[in-house]
N, C-alpha and C positions, 0 to 999 in steps of 0.2 A: 621706749614706747610712748612716753608722754610727749616727746618731741614730734613724733610722727602724727599723733592725734592733733596736737596744736598746729602743726603745719597743714594738715588736712582742713582744719576749721578755718585757718587764715586763707587758704586757697579758695574755699567755698565762699567766704565773705567777699573776696576780691572778684570772683565771678559774678556774684549778685550785684555788687557795687557798680561794675562796669557794664553790665547788661543794660541795653537801652530799653526804654519803656516801649510797650507794644500797643499798637492801634489797629482797629478793624475799620475797613472802609464801609461806612454806613450808607452814604449817598454818593454815587458816582454818576455824574451827568456830563456827557461830552467825552472827547478822546483824551483822557488823562493817562499819561504814561508814567511808568516807574522803571528804574534801572535796578535789576537784580543780577548779581554776579557778573556785572559787565554787559548784560543784555537788556535791551529796552523792550518792554511789552506793555500792552494796555492794562490798566488797572480794572479789576472787577469788584463788584460789591461782595463783601465778605472776606476779601484779602486781609490777612494779618500781616502787619508791617512793623518793622523796627524803626525807631525814631531817626536812625541814621540813613534810611533809604532815601534815594534821590527821586523827587517827584517833579513832573512837568505838567502844570495846569494851564492850558491855553486860554486865551480870551474867550469868554462865552461859556466856559465849562463851570461846573459847580461840584465841590467836594466837601463832604463832612466825614471826619474820622472820629471814631469813638475810642476813648482811652480804655484799655483793658485793666489798668491798675488803679487809676485815679478817677475822680468824678468830674470829668470835663470832656468837651468835644472841641474839635478844631475844624473851622469852616473856612474854605477859600473859594471865593467867587470872582477872582480876577487873575490876570496873568501872573504866574509864579513858577520859578525854577529854583529848586533847592531841596534841602532835607526837611523832614518833619520837625526836627529840632529848631531849624531856622524859621519854619512856618509858625511855631508856637510863639515866637518873639514878636510877630506882627501884631500891632495894636488892634484888638477887636476880633482876631481870629480864634483865640482860645476863649471858650465860654465855660465857666463853672456851672455845673448842673446839680440838681438835687439827687438824693439817693433814689427817690421814686422814679425820676426820669431815667436814670441809668438802669434801674431794675427793669423798667418797661422795655427798653431797647436792647438789653443784654441778649446776646446770641441771635439777634435779628438784623435784617437790613431793611432799607426803605421799602423794598418790594413787599415785605410782610404787612405793611400798613397802608400803602398808597391806594390799593384797590378798595379797601373799606372806606377810606377817607374821601376818595374822589366822588363818592355818591352823595356828598353833602356834609362832609365832616365826620369825625368820630362821634358817634352817638352814645352817651353814657346814661341816658334816661332810663333804659330798661334794666340796667344792672346797678348793683350797689358799688359806688366808688367813693373813696374818701376825697376830701377837698384837695389833698396833695396829689392824688391821682388825676383828678380833673384838671388841675393846674399843669401837671406834667403832659397830659394829652393835648392841652391847648398850646403849650410850648412846642410840642412836636408838630402840631398842625401848622403853627407859624413858621417853623423851620422848613416844612415841605412847601408852603406857599412861597417863601423866599427863594427856594431852589427852582421853583417853576414846575414842580411835580404835581401840584394841585392848582386848580383854577381859582 
């Protein structure tokens, strides 16, 4: 009995150890493709991807992935072909984010913010926001400006 329980626990530990980190497509601008089960398809905002998935970011496209487990985003704004794991190793692609920033974008895509921000930025004057939230919204606004989603 003890052996079977121990074997089950070791099996679960192995599964969690080898499971890749998950990412959600937050900003997808351009014809970015992914290869899933040997088939290529266009990436969509909100797609949940394993770090072993193969991505093709053509010149002129812009991609930001939100980590589902850690506090970082990965942004690619130049020609890239490879896995998310390889993308993380490119200098400047992986950006550590604050807890507040990650809380603000959790469960959302860029579409949830761009319409509000395109009218002149995200206005926090009429609502109570902490300094951390104001900084996180400013960081988000800068990311959207870099992507070309905001003027």
